CHARMM internal coordinates of N, CA and C (Angstrom, degrees):
IC EDIT
DIST 1 N 1 CA 1.4419
DIST 1 CA 1 C 1.5037
ANGL 1 N 1 CA 1 C 108.15
DIST 1 C 2 N 1.2996
ANGL 1 CA 1 C 2 N 118.65
DIHE 1 N 1 CA 1 C 2 N 136.05
DIST 2 N 2 CA 1.4451
ANGL 1 C 2 N 2 CA 119.07
DIHE 1 CA 1 C 2 N 2 CA -175.04
DIST 2 CA 2 C 1.4961
ANGL 2 N 2 CA 2 C 113.62
DIHE 1 C 2 N 2 CA 2 C -74.64
DIST 2 C 3 N 1.3123
ANGL 2 CA 2 C 3 N 120.84
DIHE 2 N 2 CA 2 C 3 N -47.93
DIST 3 N 3 CA 1.4543
ANGL 2 C 3 N 3 CA 120.68
DIHE 2 CA 2 C 3 N 3 CA -174.67
DIST 3 CA 3 C 1.4956
ANGL 3 N 3 CA 3 C 113.83
DIHE 2 C 3 N 3 CA 3 C -141.11
DIST 3 C 4 N 1.3202
ANGL 3 CA 3 C 4 N 114.47
DIHE 3 N 3 CA 3 C 4 N 172.63
DIST 4 N 4 CA 1.4805
ANGL 3 C 4 N 4 CA 118.34
DIHE 3 CA 3 C 4 N 4 CA -178.97
DIST 4 CA 4 C 1.5163
ANGL 4 N 4 CA 4 C 112.92
DIHE 3 C 4 N 4 CA 4 C -71.16
DIST 4 C 5 N 1.3741
ANGL 4 CA 4 C 5 N 117.18
DIHE 4 N 4 CA 4 C 5 N -24.12
DIST 5 N 5 CA 1.4721
ANGL 4 C 5 N 5 CA 116.63
DIHE 4 CA 4 C 5 N 5 CA 176.63
DIST 5 CA 5 C 1.5086
ANGL 5 N 5 CA 5 C 110.55
DIHE 4 C 5 N 5 CA 5 C -72.23
DIST 5 C 6 N 1.3099
ANGL 5 CA 5 C 6 N 118.52
DIHE 5 N 5 CA 5 C 6 N -34.25
DIST 6 N 6 CA 1.4769
ANGL 5 C 6 N 6 CA 121.48
DIHE 5 CA 5 C 6 N 6 CA 175.00
DIST 6 CA 6 C 1.5410
ANGL 6 N 6 CA 6 C 109.29
DIHE 5 C 6 N 6 CA 6 C -63.93
DIST 6 C 7 N 1.3038
ANGL 6 CA 6 C 7 N 116.49
DIHE 6 N 6 CA 6 C 7 N -40.86
DIST 7 N 7 CA 1.4688
ANGL 6 C 7 N 7 CA 119.90
DIHE 6 CA 6 C 7 N 7 CA 179.22
DIST 7 CA 7 C 1.4933
ANGL 7 N 7 CA 7 C 110.19
DIHE 6 C 7 N 7 CA 7 C -62.38
DIST 7 C 8 N 1.3165
ANGL 7 CA 7 C 8 N 118.74
DIHE 7 N 7 CA 7 C 8 N -45.56
DIST 8 N 8 CA 1.5002
ANGL 7 C 8 N 8 CA 122.42
DIHE 7 CA 7 C 8 N 8 CA -178.95
DIST 8 CA 8 C 1.4807
ANGL 8 N 8 CA 8 C 108.35
DIHE 7 C 8 N 8 CA 8 C -62.38
DIST 8 C 9 N 1.3605
ANGL 8 CA 8 C 9 N 118.70
DIHE 8 N 8 CA 8 C 9 N -44.22
DIST 9 N 9 CA 1.5055
ANGL 8 C 9 N 9 CA 121.87
DIHE 8 CA 8 C 9 N 9 CA -179.13
DIST 9 CA 9 C 1.5207
ANGL 9 N 9 CA 9 C 109.46
DIHE 8 C 9 N 9 CA 9 C -57.88
DIST 9 C 10 N 1.3591
ANGL 9 CA 9 C 10 N 116.25
DIHE 9 N 9 CA 9 C 10 N -51.83
DIST 10 N 10 CA 1.4766
ANGL 9 C 10 N 10 CA 118.40
DIHE 9 CA 9 C 10 N 10 CA -177.92
DIST 10 CA 10 C 1.5063
ANGL 10 N 10 CA 10 C 112.73
DIHE 9 C 10 N 10 CA 10 C -61.80
DIST 10 C 11 N 1.3366
ANGL 10 CA 10 C 11 N 117.86
DIHE 10 N 10 CA 10 C 11 N -40.28
DIST 11 N 11 CA 1.4367
ANGL 10 C 11 N 11 CA 120.10
DIHE 10 CA 10 C 11 N 11 CA 178.25
DIST 11 CA 11 C 1.5546
ANGL 11 N 11 CA 11 C 111.55
DIHE 10 C 11 N 11 CA 11 C -64.02
DIST 11 C 12 N 1.2952
ANGL 11 CA 11 C 12 N 115.85
DIHE 11 N 11 CA 11 C 12 N -45.87
DIST 12 N 12 CA 1.5026
ANGL 11 C 12 N 12 CA 120.30
DIHE 11 CA 11 C 12 N 12 CA -178.30
DIST 12 CA 12 C 1.5434
ANGL 12 N 12 CA 12 C 109.69
DIHE 11 C 12 N 12 CA 12 C -65.32
DIST 12 C 13 N 1.3291
ANGL 12 CA 12 C 13 N 116.83
DIHE 12 N 12 CA 12 C 13 N -40.66
DIST 13 N 13 CA 1.4617
ANGL 12 C 13 N 13 CA 119.22
DIHE 12 CA 12 C 13 N 13 CA 179.64
DIST 13 CA 13 C 1.5083
ANGL 13 N 13 CA 13 C 110.62
DIHE 12 C 13 N 13 CA 13 C -66.79
DIST 13 C 14 N 1.3230
ANGL 13 CA 13 C 14 N 117.27
DIHE 13 N 13 CA 13 C 14 N -38.33
DIST 14 N 14 CA 1.5072
ANGL 13 C 14 N 14 CA 121.89
DIHE 13 CA 13 C 14 N 14 CA 177.27
DIST 14 CA 14 C 1.5361
ANGL 14 N 14 CA 14 C 107.28
DIHE 13 C 14 N 14 CA 14 C -62.70
DIST 14 C 15 N 1.3325
ANGL 14 CA 14 C 15 N 117.43
DIHE 14 N 14 CA 14 C 15 N -48.70
DIST 15 N 15 CA 1.4645
ANGL 14 C 15 N 15 CA 119.06
DIHE 14 CA 14 C 15 N 15 CA 177.78
DIST 15 CA 15 C 1.4812
ANGL 15 N 15 CA 15 C 113.96
DIHE 14 C 15 N 15 CA 15 C -56.53
DIST 15 C 16 N 1.3274
ANGL 15 CA 15 C 16 N 117.15
DIHE 15 N 15 CA 15 C 16 N -41.90
DIST 16 N 16 CA 1.4418
ANGL 15 C 16 N 16 CA 122.88
DIHE 15 CA 15 C 16 N 16 CA 179.71
DIST 16 CA 16 C 1.5324
ANGL 16 N 16 CA 16 C 109.03
DIHE 15 C 16 N 16 CA 16 C -63.32
DIST 16 C 17 N 1.3171
ANGL 16 CA 16 C 17 N 119.55
DIHE 16 N 16 CA 16 C 17 N -48.43
DIST 17 N 17 CA 1.4172
ANGL 16 C 17 N 17 CA 123.31
DIHE 16 CA 16 C 17 N 17 CA -177.22
DIST 17 CA 17 C 1.5425
ANGL 17 N 17 CA 17 C 109.22
DIHE 16 C 17 N 17 CA 17 C -61.86
DIST 17 C 18 N 1.2789
ANGL 17 CA 17 C 18 N 119.13
DIHE 17 N 17 CA 17 C 18 N -41.13
DIST 18 N 18 CA 1.4413
ANGL 17 C 18 N 18 CA 122.90
DIHE 17 CA 17 C 18 N 18 CA 176.47
DIST 18 CA 18 C 1.5021
ANGL 18 N 18 CA 18 C 113.19
DIHE 17 C 18 N 18 CA 18 C -62.58
DIST 18 C 19 N 1.3162
ANGL 18 CA 18 C 19 N 115.69
DIHE 18 N 18 CA 18 C 19 N -40.17
DIST 19 N 19 CA 1.5325
ANGL 18 C 19 N 19 CA 123.13
DIHE 18 CA 18 C 19 N 19 CA 177.77
DIST 19 CA 19 C 1.5286
ANGL 19 N 19 CA 19 C 109.79
DIHE 18 C 19 N 19 CA 19 C -64.13
DIST 19 C 20 N 1.3215
ANGL 19 CA 19 C 20 N 116.98
DIHE 19 N 19 CA 19 C 20 N -25.69
DIST 20 N 20 CA 1.4572
ANGL 19 C 20 N 20 CA 122.27
DIHE 19 CA 19 C 20 N 20 CA -178.78
DIST 20 CA 20 C 1.5459
ANGL 20 N 20 CA 20 C 112.65
DIHE 19 C 20 N 20 CA 20 C -95.32
DIST 20 C 21 N 1.3761
ANGL 20 CA 20 C 21 N 114.54
DIHE 20 N 20 CA 20 C 21 N 8.03
DIST 21 N 21 CA 1.4332
ANGL 20 C 21 N 21 CA 119.23
DIHE 20 CA 20 C 21 N 21 CA 176.96
DIST 21 CA 21 C 1.5565
ANGL 21 N 21 CA 21 C 113.70
DIHE 20 C 21 N 21 CA 21 C 82.65
DIST 21 C 22 N 1.2656
ANGL 21 CA 21 C 22 N 115.76
DIHE 21 N 21 CA 21 C 22 N 13.10
DIST 22 N 22 CA 1.4755
ANGL 21 C 22 N 22 CA 120.70
DIHE 21 CA 21 C 22 N 22 CA -178.66
DIST 22 CA 22 C 1.5320
ANGL 22 N 22 CA 22 C 110.35
DIHE 21 C 22 N 22 CA 22 C -105.49
DIST 22 C 23 N 1.3058
ANGL 22 CA 22 C 23 N 117.10
DIHE 22 N 22 CA 22 C 23 N 172.99
DIST 23 N 23 CA 1.4512
ANGL 22 C 23 N 23 CA 120.52
DIHE 22 CA 22 C 23 N 23 CA -179.14
DIST 23 CA 23 C 1.5253
ANGL 23 N 23 CA 23 C 109.20
DIHE 22 C 23 N 23 CA 23 C -81.10
DIST 23 C 24 N 1.3072
ANGL 23 CA 23 C 24 N 113.71
DIHE 23 N 23 CA 23 C 24 N 135.55
DIST 24 N 24 CA 1.4669
ANGL 23 C 24 N 24 CA 121.68
DIHE 23 CA 23 C 24 N 24 CA 174.39
DIST 24 CA 24 C 1.4890
ANGL 24 N 24 CA 24 C 109.27
DIHE 23 C 24 N 24 CA 24 C -108.56
DIST 24 C 25 N 1.3318
ANGL 24 CA 24 C 25 N 116.50
DIHE 24 N 24 CA 24 C 25 N -162.98
DIST 25 N 25 CA 1.4511
ANGL 24 C 25 N 25 CA 121.03
DIHE 24 CA 24 C 25 N 25 CA -179.47
DIST 25 CA 25 C 1.5118
ANGL 25 N 25 CA 25 C 106.94
DIHE 24 C 25 N 25 CA 25 C -69.18
DIST 25 C 26 N 1.3551
ANGL 25 CA 25 C 26 N 113.51
DIHE 25 N 25 CA 25 C 26 N 145.24
DIST 26 N 26 CA 1.4737
ANGL 25 C 26 N 26 CA 123.18
DIHE 25 CA 25 C 26 N 26 CA 177.95
DIST 26 CA 26 C 1.5729
ANGL 26 N 26 CA 26 C 106.37
DIHE 25 C 26 N 26 CA 26 C -66.66
DIST 26 C 27 N 1.3060
ANGL 26 CA 26 C 27 N 119.35
DIHE 26 N 26 CA 26 C 27 N 124.26
DIST 27 N 27 CA 1.4581
ANGL 26 C 27 N 27 CA 120.71
DIHE 26 CA 26 C 27 N 27 CA 179.22
DIST 27 CA 27 C 1.5195
ANGL 27 N 27 CA 27 C 114.43
DIHE 26 C 27 N 27 CA 27 C -62.61
DIST 27 C 28 N 1.3367
ANGL 27 CA 27 C 28 N 116.91
DIHE 27 N 27 CA 27 C 28 N -15.03
DIST 28 N 28 CA 1.4808
ANGL 27 C 28 N 28 CA 120.85
DIHE 27 CA 27 C 28 N 28 CA 178.94
DIST 28 CA 28 C 1.5630
ANGL 28 N 28 CA 28 C 110.87
DIHE 27 C 28 N 28 CA 28 C -76.78
DIST 28 C 29 N 1.3269
ANGL 28 CA 28 C 29 N 116.97
DIHE 28 N 28 CA 28 C 29 N -12.42
DIST 29 N 29 CA 1.4629
ANGL 28 C 29 N 29 CA 119.96
DIHE 28 CA 28 C 29 N 29 CA -178.71
DIST 29 CA 29 C 1.4786
ANGL 29 N 29 CA 29 C 109.68
DIHE 28 C 29 N 29 CA 29 C -81.95
DIST 29 C 30 N 1.3283
ANGL 29 CA 29 C 30 N 114.51
DIHE 29 N 29 CA 29 C 30 N 144.36
DIST 30 N 30 CA 1.5089
ANGL 29 C 30 N 30 CA 121.66
DIHE 29 CA 29 C 30 N 30 CA 175.22
DIST 30 CA 30 C 1.5145
ANGL 30 N 30 CA 30 C 107.27
DIHE 29 C 30 N 30 CA 30 C -113.23
DIST 30 C 31 N 1.3320
ANGL 30 CA 30 C 31 N 116.01
DIHE 30 N 30 CA 30 C 31 N 110.59
DIST 31 N 31 CA 1.4864
ANGL 30 C 31 N 31 CA 121.87
DIHE 30 CA 30 C 31 N 31 CA -179.53
DIST 31 CA 31 C 1.5374
ANGL 31 N 31 CA 31 C 103.96
DIHE 30 C 31 N 31 CA 31 C -102.18
DIST 31 C 32 N 1.2900
ANGL 31 CA 31 C 32 N 114.16
DIHE 31 N 31 CA 31 C 32 N 126.46
DIST 32 N 32 CA 1.4788
ANGL 31 C 32 N 32 CA 120.36
DIHE 31 CA 31 C 32 N 32 CA -176.93
DIST 32 CA 32 C 1.4914
ANGL 32 N 32 CA 32 C 110.63
DIHE 31 C 32 N 32 CA 32 C -129.97
DIST 32 C 33 N 1.3376
ANGL 32 CA 32 C 33 N 116.41
DIHE 32 N 32 CA 32 C 33 N 118.69
DIST 33 N 33 CA 1.4757
ANGL 32 C 33 N 33 CA 119.67
DIHE 32 CA 32 C 33 N 33 CA 172.57
DIST 33 CA 33 C 1.4792
ANGL 33 N 33 CA 33 C 110.94
DIHE 32 C 33 N 33 CA 33 C -68.17
DIST 33 C 34 N 1.3536
ANGL 33 CA 33 C 34 N 115.98
DIHE 33 N 33 CA 33 C 34 N 123.52
DIST 34 N 34 CA 1.4669
ANGL 33 C 34 N 34 CA 120.79
DIHE 33 CA 33 C 34 N 34 CA -179.12
DIST 34 CA 34 C 1.5110
ANGL 34 N 34 CA 34 C 116.08
DIHE 33 C 34 N 34 CA 34 C -121.44
DIST 34 C 35 N 1.3097
ANGL 34 CA 34 C 35 N 116.30
DIHE 34 N 34 CA 34 C 35 N -10.64
DIST 35 N 35 CA 1.4909
ANGL 34 C 35 N 35 CA 119.29
DIHE 34 CA 34 C 35 N 35 CA 174.18
DIST 35 CA 35 C 1.5457
ANGL 35 N 35 CA 35 C 110.77
DIHE 34 C 35 N 35 CA 35 C 93.90
DIST 35 C 36 N 1.3134
ANGL 35 CA 35 C 36 N 121.19
DIHE 35 N 35 CA 35 C 36 N 14.28
DIST 36 N 36 CA 1.4346
ANGL 35 C 36 N 36 CA 122.71
DIHE 35 CA 35 C 36 N 36 CA 178.56
DIST 36 CA 36 C 1.4403
ANGL 36 N 36 CA 36 C 114.31
DIHE 35 C 36 N 36 CA 36 C 116.61
DIST 36 C 37 N 1.3373
ANGL 36 CA 36 C 37 N 117.55
DIHE 36 N 36 CA 36 C 37 N 160.31
DIST 37 N 37 CA 1.4574
ANGL 36 C 37 N 37 CA 122.74
DIHE 36 CA 36 C 37 N 37 CA -175.43
DIST 37 CA 37 C 1.5151
ANGL 37 N 37 CA 37 C 110.36
DIHE 36 C 37 N 37 CA 37 C -65.51
DIST 37 C 38 N 1.2918
ANGL 37 CA 37 C 38 N 121.13
DIHE 37 N 37 CA 37 C 38 N -27.22
DIST 38 N 38 CA 1.4520
ANGL 37 C 38 N 38 CA 122.90
DIHE 37 CA 37 C 38 N 38 CA -179.19
DIST 38 CA 38 C 1.5158
ANGL 38 N 38 CA 38 C 112.50
DIHE 37 C 38 N 38 CA 38 C -71.63
DIST 38 C 39 N 1.3198
ANGL 38 CA 38 C 39 N 117.22
DIHE 38 N 38 CA 38 C 39 N -16.57
DIST 39 N 39 CA 1.4444
ANGL 38 C 39 N 39 CA 120.77
DIHE 38 CA 38 C 39 N 39 CA 177.60
DIST 39 CA 39 C 1.4871
ANGL 39 N 39 CA 39 C 115.65
DIHE 38 C 39 N 39 CA 39 C -95.26
DIST 39 C 40 N 1.3312
ANGL 39 CA 39 C 40 N 117.55
DIHE 39 N 39 CA 39 C 40 N 0.40
DIST 40 N 40 CA 1.4495
ANGL 39 C 40 N 40 CA 121.29
DIHE 39 CA 39 C 40 N 40 CA 179.54
DIST 40 CA 40 C 1.5083
ANGL 40 N 40 CA 40 C 109.75
DIHE 39 C 40 N 40 CA 40 C -90.93
DIST 40 C 41 N 1.3171
ANGL 40 CA 40 C 41 N 117.24
DIHE 40 N 40 CA 40 C 41 N 122.08
DIST 41 N 41 CA 1.4638
ANGL 40 C 41 N 41 CA 122.17
DIHE 40 CA 40 C 41 N 41 CA 177.59
DIST 41 CA 41 C 1.4957
ANGL 41 N 41 CA 41 C 108.61
DIHE 40 C 41 N 41 CA 41 C -80.00
DIST 41 C 42 N 1.3134
ANGL 41 CA 41 C 42 N 117.47
DIHE 41 N 41 CA 41 C 42 N 138.93
DIST 42 N 42 CA 1.4525
ANGL 41 C 42 N 42 CA 121.33
DIHE 41 CA 41 C 42 N 42 CA 176.10
DIST 42 CA 42 C 1.5545
ANGL 42 N 42 CA 42 C 111.10
DIHE 41 C 42 N 42 CA 42 C -58.50
DIST 42 C 43 N 1.3130
ANGL 42 CA 42 C 43 N 117.38
DIHE 42 N 42 CA 42 C 43 N 133.32
DIST 43 N 43 CA 1.4674
ANGL 42 C 43 N 43 CA 120.43
DIHE 42 CA 42 C 43 N 43 CA 177.40
DIST 43 CA 43 C 1.5009
ANGL 43 N 43 CA 43 C 111.40
DIHE 42 C 43 N 43 CA 43 C -114.44
DIST 43 C 44 N 1.3141
ANGL 43 CA 43 C 44 N 114.57
DIHE 43 N 43 CA 43 C 44 N 7.36
DIST 44 N 44 CA 1.4809
ANGL 43 C 44 N 44 CA 118.97
DIHE 43 CA 43 C 44 N 44 CA -179.50
DIST 44 CA 44 C 1.5044
ANGL 44 N 44 CA 44 C 107.40
DIHE 43 C 44 N 44 CA 44 C -141.56
DIST 44 C 45 N 1.3165
ANGL 44 CA 44 C 45 N 119.31
DIHE 44 N 44 CA 44 C 45 N 141.62
DIST 45 N 45 CA 1.4565
ANGL 44 C 45 N 45 CA 122.78
DIHE 44 CA 44 C 45 N 45 CA 174.75
DIST 45 CA 45 C 1.5454
ANGL 45 N 45 CA 45 C 110.95
DIHE 44 C 45 N 45 CA 45 C -56.91
DIST 45 C 46 N 1.3231
ANGL 45 CA 45 C 46 N 119.11
DIHE 45 N 45 CA 45 C 46 N -30.65
DIST 46 N 46 CA 1.4888
ANGL 45 C 46 N 46 CA 121.33
DIHE 45 CA 45 C 46 N 46 CA 178.40
DIST 46 CA 46 C 1.4778
ANGL 46 N 46 CA 46 C 112.05
DIHE 45 C 46 N 46 CA 46 C -64.27
DIST 46 C 47 N 1.3125
ANGL 46 CA 46 C 47 N 117.82
DIHE 46 N 46 CA 46 C 47 N -32.63
DIST 47 N 47 CA 1.4669
ANGL 46 C 47 N 47 CA 121.21
DIHE 46 CA 46 C 47 N 47 CA 179.92
DIST 47 CA 47 C 1.5522
ANGL 47 N 47 CA 47 C 110.19
DIHE 46 C 47 N 47 CA 47 C -72.62
DIST 47 C 48 N 1.3194
ANGL 47 CA 47 C 48 N 115.15
DIHE 47 N 47 CA 47 C 48 N -30.34
DIST 48 N 48 CA 1.4854
ANGL 47 C 48 N 48 CA 119.92
DIHE 47 CA 47 C 48 N 48 CA -178.10
DIST 48 CA 48 C 1.5412
ANGL 48 N 48 CA 48 C 108.92
DIHE 47 C 48 N 48 CA 48 C -63.64
DIST 48 C 49 N 1.3493
ANGL 48 CA 48 C 49 N 116.44
DIHE 48 N 48 CA 48 C 49 N -32.15
DIST 49 N 49 CA 1.4777
ANGL 48 C 49 N 49 CA 123.26
DIHE 48 CA 48 C 49 N 49 CA -175.19
DIST 49 CA 49 C 1.5407
ANGL 49 N 49 CA 49 C 110.62
DIHE 48 C 49 N 49 CA 49 C -79.80
DIST 49 C 50 N 1.3020
ANGL 49 CA 49 C 50 N 117.44
DIHE 49 N 49 CA 49 C 50 N -16.44
DIST 50 N 50 CA 1.5117
ANGL 49 C 50 N 50 CA 120.83
DIHE 49 CA 49 C 50 N 50 CA -175.40
DIST 50 CA 50 C 1.4549
ANGL 50 N 50 CA 50 C 112.10
DIHE 49 C 50 N 50 CA 50 C -76.56
END
COOR INIT
IC SEED 1 N 1 CA 1 C
IC BUILD
């Protein structure tokens, strides 16, 4: 997730959908604002090769 505003939007939209009896985000997911793909450090050797 790129920024904290995106995180807030997704969480509020999920809450709204749930309040309307629809499916929201799966609570098992971890959504983490990191500031863009360039700020994510590789955590796997496979990513280093990409």
